[in-house]
C-alpha positions in Angstrom: 8.4 5.4 3.3 9.0 4.8 -0.4 8.1 2.1 -2.9 10.1 -1.0 -2.1 10.0 -0.5 1.6 9.3 -3.7 3.6 7.2 -3.5 6.7 5.4 -5.2 9.5 2.0 -3.6 9.5 0.5 -2.6 12.8 -3.0 -3.4 13.9 -5.8 -1.6 12.0 -6.4 1.9 13.3 -2.9 2.1 14.9 -1.8 4.4 12.1 1.5 3.0 11.1 4.0 0.3 10.2 7.4 -0.8 11.4 10.0 -0.4 8.6 12.3 -3.5 8.2 15.0 -4.6 5.8 13.5 -6.8 3.0 16.1 -9.4 3.9 14.5 -10.2 7.2 11.0 -11.7 7.9 8.3 -9.1 7.2 4.6 -9.1 6.3 4.3 -6.6 3.4 6.1 -4.5 0.8 5.0 -1.1 -0.3 4.4 -1.0 -4.0 2.5 2.3 -4.6 2.0 5.6 -2.9 -0.4 8.1 -4.3 -1.7 11.6 -3.4 -5.5 11.9 -3.3 -5.5 15.2 -5.0 -8.4 14.4 -7.3 -10.9 15.8 -4.8 -9.8 19.4 -5.2 -11.4 20.1 -1.8 -10.3 20.7 1.7 -13.3 18.7 2.9 -12.8 15.0 3.5 -14.7 13.2 0.7 -15.7 10.3 3.0 -14.2 6.9 4.0 -16.0 5.0 1.3 -14.9 7.3 -1.5 -11.3 7.4 -0.3 -11.1 3.7 0.3 -12.5 2.9 -3.1 -10.1 5.3 -4.8 -7.0 3.8 -3.1 -8.3 0.2 -3.6 -8.7 0.9 -7.3 -5.1 2.2 -7.6 -3.7 -0.8 -5.8 -5.7 -3.2 -8.0 -4.6 -1.4 -11.2 -1.0 -1.3 -10.2 -0.9 -5.0 -9.2 -2.6 -5.9 -12.5 -0.1 -3.9 -14.5 2.8 -5.5 -12.6 1.5 -9.0 -13.1 1.0 -8.4 -16.8 4.5 -7.1 -17.2 6.3 -9.8 -15.3 3.9 -12.6 -15.0 1.4 -13.3 -12.3 2.9 -13.9 -8.9 0.8 -16.6 -7.2 0.0 -16.4 -3.5 0.0 -12.6 -3.2 -2.7 -10.1 -2.3 -2.7 -6.4 -1.7 -3.5 -4.4 1.4 -4.0 -0.7 1.5 -4.0 2.2 3.9 -6.0 5.4 3.2 -6.3 8.6 5.1 -9.0 9.1 7.7 -10.8 12.4 8.2 -8.3 13.3 10.9 -5.4 12.6 8.6 -7.1 14.6 5.9 -7.6 17.6 8.1 -3.9 17.6 9.0 -2.9 17.6 5.3 -2.1 13.9 5.0 -3.9 12.8 1.8 -1.6 9.9 0.8 -2.8 6.3 0.0 -0.4 3.3 0.4 -0.6 -0.1 -1.4 1.2 -3.1 0.1 1.9 -6.6 -1.3 1.6 -9.4 1.2 1.4 -13.2 1.2 -2.2 -14.4 0.7 -1.5 -17.0 3.4 -0.6 -14.3 5.9 2.9 -15.9 6.3 5.9 -13.7 6.6 8.0 -12.9 3.5 11.8 -13.3 3.6 12.8 -11.3 0.5 11.7 -8.3 -1.5 9.0 -8.9 -4.0 9.5 -6.0 -6.4 12.3 -5.8 -9.0 14.7 -2.9 -8.4 13.6 -1.3 -11.7 10.2 -0.5 -10.1 11.7 1.8 -7.5 
């Protein structure tokens, strides 16, 4: 997946998302992907640390986006972070998604093309 990808997120713990065109009904749009390489260790730093780090990225990125283009009412972010199993297999990516705060489906992309 890349920034700007629209998805239907699967249930928590299922480990994935269904990629869709942003022109069809979907629940979220990917707006940031980041490598958790700040931990310079092969050992999993723990779910709380990893969750906090990815949550902070998502919050910072959304704040910067809103400051640059004006706040977008009715949106919230959701994020996915690697588990210990993911980490052990080399997957150390965190993902930030925008979604409607109401939980309703979106019918268009949210990000301007200049972001991706």
